[in-house]
C-alpha positions as CSV (number, residue, x, y, z in Angstrom):
1,I,-13.7,2.2,-5.4
2,Y,-13.1,5.5,-7.0
3,T,-9.5,6.4,-7.8
4,L,-8.7,10.1,-7.4
5,S,-5.4,9.8,-9.3
6,L,-2.8,7.4,-10.5
7,H,0.9,8.2,-10.8
8,D,3.1,5.9,-13.0
9,A,2.0,2.4,-14.2
10,L,0.4,-0.2,-11.9
11,P,2.5,-3.2,-11.2
12,I,1.4,-6.6,-12.6
13,W,2.9,-8.5,-9.7
14,F,3.5,-7.9,-6.0
15,S,4.5,-10.2,-3.2
16,N,3.5,-8.5,0.1
17,I,1.2,-5.8,1.4
18,S,1.9,-3.8,4.6
19,Q,1.1,-0.6,6.3
20,D,4.4,-0.9,8.2
21,S,7.2,0.9,6.2
22,R,9.9,-1.2,8.0
23,K,8.5,-4.4,6.3
24,I,8.5,-3.1,2.8
25,A,10.9,-4.7,0.3
26,K,11.3,-4.6,-3.5
27,G,8.0,-5.4,-5.2
28,D,5.8,-4.9,-2.2
29,V,2.6,-2.7,-1.7
30,F,2.6,0.0,0.9
31,V,-0.7,1.2,2.3
32,A,-0.3,4.7,3.8
33,I,-2.8,4.9,6.6
34,K,-3.2,8.0,8.7
35,G,-3.4,6.8,12.3
36,Y,-3.9,8.6,15.6
37,T,-0.1,9.1,16.3
38,V,1.6,8.1,13.0
39,D,0.8,9.1,9.4
40,G,1.9,6.5,6.9
41,H,2.1,9.3,4.3
42,N,5.3,10.5,6.0
43,Y,7.0,7.3,5.0
44,I,6.1,7.2,1.3
45,E,9.4,8.4,0.0
46,K,11.2,5.8,2.3
47,V,9.2,2.9,0.9
48,I,9.7,4.1,-2.7
49,A,13.5,4.1,-2.0
50,Q,13.1,0.6,-0.5
51,G,11.7,-0.7,-3.8
52,A,7.9,-0.6,-3.2
53,A,6.0,-1.4,-6.4
54,L,2.8,0.3,-5.4
55,V,1.7,2.9,-2.8
56,I,-1.9,3.4,-1.9
57,A,-2.5,6.8,-0.3
58,S,-5.3,9.3,0.4
59,R,-3.2,12.3,-0.7
60,Y,-0.4,12.9,-3.2
61,E,2.6,15.1,-2.9
62,D,5.4,15.4,-5.5
63,Y,7.1,12.1,-4.8
64,N,9.8,10.6,-7.1
65,V,7.6,7.8,-8.4
66,Q,10.0,6.3,-10.9
67,D,9.5,2.5,-10.8
68,C,6.7,2.9,-8.3
69,A,3.0,3.5,-8.8
70,V,1.1,5.7,-6.4
71,V,-2.7,5.3,-6.3
72,V,-4.6,8.1,-4.5
73,V,-8.1,7.1,-3.2
74,K,-10.6,8.6,-0.8
75,E,-9.3,8.1,2.8
76,H,-12.2,6.0,3.9
77,E,-11.5,3.4,1.1
78,I,-7.9,2.7,1.9
79,E,-8.5,-0.1,4.4
80,K,-11.1,-1.6,2.0
81,I,-8.5,-1.7,-0.8
82,A,-5.8,-3.2,1.5
83,S,-8.2,-5.9,2.5
84,M,-9.0,-6.8,-1.1
85,L,-5.3,-7.0,-2.0
86,A,-4.4,-9.1,1.0
87,K,-7.2,-11.5,0.1
88,K,-5.9,-11.7,-3.4
89,I,-2.3,-12.5,-2.1
90,N,-3.6,-15.1,0.3
91,S,-6.1,-16.8,-2.1
92,G,-5.3,-20.5,-2.5
93,N,-2.9,-20.5,0.4
94,K,-3.7,-22.1,3.7
95,V,-4.1,-19.1,6.0
96,H,-4.7,-19.5,9.7
97,T,-6.6,-16.8,11.5
98,V,-6.0,-16.2,15.2
99,A,-8.2,-13.9,17.2
100,V,-7.2,-12.5,20.6
101,T,-9.8,-10.9,22.8
């Protein structure tokens, strides 16, 4: 994974990872994914204000990143990084997977 840029220091600890800005709390990781109807990049300032420790994005604007690191990566690598972080959070825990078809 190639990091395009890093703003502020990476956190050494985080508790949750989400692409839903409404679920971000202090110390969480927010993954800004550009979807078909909603662009997660529009919520970066909101999650920083909510206390996010890390934001993973595919573009950087002049955000107030005090106490929050922003990692900018290539757009096609965002979901890969989110998957790796989620796996790290859930390692050792009993995680149940449910698939609905």
